[in-house]
N, C-alpha and C positions, 0 to 999 in steps of 0.2 A: 504494500500500500504506500509506503514511504517513497519507493522508487517511482511509482505512478504519479504521486503528488509532485515530486521533484521534476519529473518529465513534463507534466502539464505546466508548471510554473516556468520552467525553462523555455518551453515552446512559446508560451504567451509573451515572455520577456523578449525573446528573439523577434517575434512578429512585431511587437510594439517598436522595438529599436529599428528594425528594417523599415517600418512604415514612417518613422520619423527621420529616416536618413542616417541613422547611426549604425554602428556595428556591434555585434555581441561582445560582451565583456566576460571573460572566463572567471574573474573574481566574483561576479554576481551569479553566474551560472553554477559555480561549484563551491559556494561558500560553506556547504556542509562538510566538505572534505579538505578544505584549504589548509587546515591546521595539521594534517597528517604529515609525518616526517618525510614521506616519500613523494610528496606533492610540492611543487613550487609554481606559484602563479605570478606572472610579471606584475609589477606595481601599476602598470597602465592597463592590465587585464588583457593584453594582446596575445599572450601564450600561456599554456599550462604545460608543465614538465613533470613527468612521472618517472621515478627511478626506483627499480625494485631492490637496489642495494645501495642506498644513499650514503652509508658509512664505509662502503667498499671493503666489507668484511670478506676475507679469503673464503671462497666457496659459497658466498652469499649468506645473508642473514635470514634464516628460516622463519623467524618470528615476524618478519616484515613481508616475506614473499606472498603469502596467501592474501592478507588484506590489501597489499599493493595491486595484486592481480584482480581482486574484486573491484577496486577503484578503477582499474583499467577497463574492466567490462562495463562499469557504469558510465565512464566517459565515452567509450566507443558507442554505447547505446544512445546516450544523450545527443551525441554529435552525428548520429545516423550513419555510422560506418557499418559495413557488412561483417558478418561472422568470418568471412574469408580474410578480412584485414587482421583480425585477432590471430587467426591461424598462421598467417604470414609472419606476424610479429613473434609469436612463440616458437616458430620454426627457424628463425634467423640464426645464422652462425656468425661467429666473429669474422670469418673470412668473407662474408657477404657485404661487409661495409654498411654504410648508411642506406636504409631502404625508405621508400615513400609510398604513400597512398593519399588519395584525396577524393572528396565528393564535391557537390556544388557549393558548399559553404565553408568547408574546413579541409586542412591539410595536416597529415600526420607524417612524421619522420622518426626513425628509430634506429638504434644500434644495439648490439648485444655482444657482451664479452663474458666469459665464464667468471672472471674475477670482479667485473663491475656490474654485472646484471643487465637487465633490459632497461634502456633509457628511451623514453618516448616524448616527443615534443609535438603538441597540437597548436596550430595557428589558424587564424581566420583567413579564408581564401578571399582576397580582395579583387 
């Protein structure tokens, strides 16, 4: 129910901003998860960064991985990315370098390294 409420509020917020000529603000869209250690939102709201290993713990920080991936799923759903995008993200290898995906409104880019985890940056498609 909470996800549905967040989705409705987010969609309404985005529609109002677009109608007024503004652009979405990640700080407003994701205020419920902004204080999570693995989330960084730009001060101007122009991007959101998710890092599954923000402390760069060797082998990853297992206590952060599951909630960080849950937030990733929430963000992908909110921003209307396909399930295939998440699969591409979690299948990325260090050798693959920076990967990207986009839809009509947003762009995502990500890297993965076994020591650093998955780092995803979401931006507004202008």
